[in-house]
C-alpha angles and dihedrals in degrees: 000000000000124000089247090054092049091050092045092050091050102032095113092052091047093049090046091054091047093049092047092050090053090053099039106030092116092057109029133072113248091212088073089060092049090053090051093053091047089054088058098047106029097068087059093055100266115142135182090037112186130180128195123210088251086061099252109150124202129183145147122248127212092272090058090250114146115230130197125193118189117196108201136188118280094029098295112154123187122189123191127177127183143158110250116230117210126180106205098173115117136158116232119190123201117234091257091052090050092054095045096045091233112164117221 
């Protein structure tokens, strides 16, 4: 099932959560809303699910693609998916190399 299909199948629940948060944010714990969104996405293989108070959802799928779902006012939903690129190469010099000016 695609992310768009997951969102479409659960859109009423997501909108309901968003509306309720807007009405009850002074009284309710936001962590309960995060749990509810996780229950929608995790059975479909999405991990690292995060939710902002403006109802932007981010997660990683099983292909390590990052997904972002923005729930806007008036029923507007935007879904983005991309492969994060991370350059983890870095040169670390020991204290002796720093003093001697030796390049690695």
